[in-house]
C-alpha positions in Angstrom: -12.9 -14.3 -1.1 -14.7 -12.4 1.7 -15.8 -9.1 1.6 -14.8 -8.3 5.1 -11.2 -9.2 4.7 -9.9 -5.6 3.5 -6.7 -5.0 1.6 -6.0 -1.3 2.1 -3.2 -0.3 -0.3 -1.1 2.7 1.4 1.7 4.7 0.3 1.4 7.8 2.4 0.1 10.1 -0.2 -3.0 12.2 0.6 -5.4 9.8 -1.2 -3.9 6.9 0.8 -4.5 9.0 3.9 -7.9 9.7 2.8 -8.5 5.9 2.0 -7.7 5.2 5.9 -10.2 8.0 6.7 -12.8 6.0 4.5 -12.1 2.8 6.2 -12.3 4.2 9.5 -15.6 5.7 8.9 -17.2 3.0 7.0 -16.0 -0.2 8.7 -15.1 0.7 12.4 -18.0 -0.6 13.7 -18.1 -4.0 12.1 -16.8 -6.5 14.5 -15.7 -9.2 11.8 -13.7 -7.1 9.5 -10.0 -7.5 9.0 -8.0 -4.9 7.6 -4.3 -5.3 5.9 -2.6 -2.3 5.5 -0.4 -3.2 2.6 2.4 -1.0 1.1 5.7 -1.8 -1.1 9.1 -0.4 -0.8 11.9 -0.2 -3.4 14.7 -2.9 -3.1 17.6 -1.6 -1.3 20.8 -2.8 -2.6 23.6 -4.2 -0.5 26.3 -2.1 0.9 29.0 -4.5 -0.4 29.9 -3.1 -3.6 33.3 -2.6 -5.1 34.9 1.0 -5.0 34.5 3.0 -8.2 34.2 6.4 -9.0 30.3 6.1 -8.8 30.5 4.4 -5.4 29.8 7.4 -3.3 26.8 8.3 -5.4 25.3 5.0 -5.3 26.0 4.7 -1.5 24.2 8.2 -1.1 21.4 6.7 -3.0 21.3 3.8 -1.0 21.3 5.7 2.2 18.0 7.5 0.8 16.4 4.3 -0.2 17.0 3.0 3.4 15.4 6.2 4.9 12.4 6.1 2.8 11.8 2.6 3.5 12.0 3.0 7.5 9.7 6.3 6.9 7.4 4.2 5.0 7.3 1.6 7.9 6.7 4.5 10.3 3.9 5.8 8.3 2.2 2.5 8.1 2.3 2.5 11.9 0.7 5.9 12.2 -2.0 4.9 9.8 -2.9 1.8 12.1 -3.0 4.1 15.5 -5.2 6.2 13.4 -7.6 3.4 12.7 -7.5 2.1 16.2 -8.5 5.8 17.3 -11.4 5.6 15.0 -12.7 2.4 16.7 -10.9 -0.5 15.2 -9.5 -3.2 17.6 -5.5 -3.7 17.2 -6.1 -7.4 16.3 -8.5 -6.3 13.3 -5.3 -4.5 11.5 -2.4 -6.4 10.1 0.5 -4.6 8.4 2.1 -6.0 5.3 5.3 -4.0 4.0 6.8 -5.8 1.0 9.8 -5.3 -1.2 8.7 -4.4 -5.0 9.6 -7.2 -7.4 6.7 -6.4 -10.0 5.0 -3.2 -10.4 3.1 -1.9 -7.3 -0.4 -3.0 -9.0 0.9 -6.5 -9.8 2.0 -6.6 -6.0 -1.5 -5.6 -4.8 -3.3 -8.1 -7.1 -0.9 -11.2 -6.1 -1.4 -10.0 -2.5 -5.2 -10.0 -3.1 -5.2 -13.5 -4.6 -2.9 -14.9 -2.1 -4.7 -13.4 0.8 -8.3 -14.0 -0.2 -9.0 -10.4 0.2 -12.7 -9.5 -1.1 -12.3 -5.9 -0.8 -9.6 -3.7 -2.0 -9.3 0.2 -1.1 -6.9 2.3 -2.6 -6.4 5.9 -3.4 -6.7 7.5 -6.8 -2.9 9.0 -7.7 -1.0 9.7 -10.9 -1.9 10.2 -14.4 -0.1 7.8 -16.7 -2.4 7.4 -19.5 -6.2 7.7 -20.6 -7.3 5.3 -17.6 -4.9 7.0 -15.4 -6.5 10.3 -15.9 -9.8 8.7 -14.4 -8.1 6.5 -11.6 -4.3 6.9 -11.2 -1.6 4.5 -12.5 -1.5 2.1 -9.8 -5.4 2.4 -9.5 -6.0 1.5 -13.2 -3.7 -1.3 -13.1 -5.5 -2.8 -10.4 -8.8 -1.9 -11.9 -8.0 -3.5 -15.1 -6.4 -6.7 -14.1 -8.2 -7.7 -10.7 -11.0 -10.0 -10.9 -13.0 -11.9 -8.1 -12.8 -8.7 -5.4 -14.5 -5.5 -4.7 -12.7 -2.5 -5.7 -13.1 0.9 -4.2 -11.3 4.0 -5.4 -11.0 7.1 -3.1 -10.2 10.4 -4.1 
């Protein structure tokens, strides 16, 4: 794993936006840095469902999930543009937007291992348990289960 292969977990929260700022300030002048903006979206069920008295409610929820998915993609594009404005070249930034199959923390850990990232940067968010009070639920899941990479939590 290489330190200059950075996975930047992004969910459009205030903390994630601060993490983008941090990456922009710390690494914008480092030529060999590669940043992957990584985000996870909820599975959107298919519209081919049987008509029942719940169908309209389900279709409404599907519509909301589809809008959230597209908004997430647009937000990632904006984060990429911000990094470029801060001095990154476009070829240094990759977007990876995947459907959630596990917990977000596990998706991040799997991506770190699959992609050979040496540095993980994420914002602190949420308070699900004692370690969550310090780091946030996703952050604590990553910190507690990821080995072999440097983890940076931005608050």
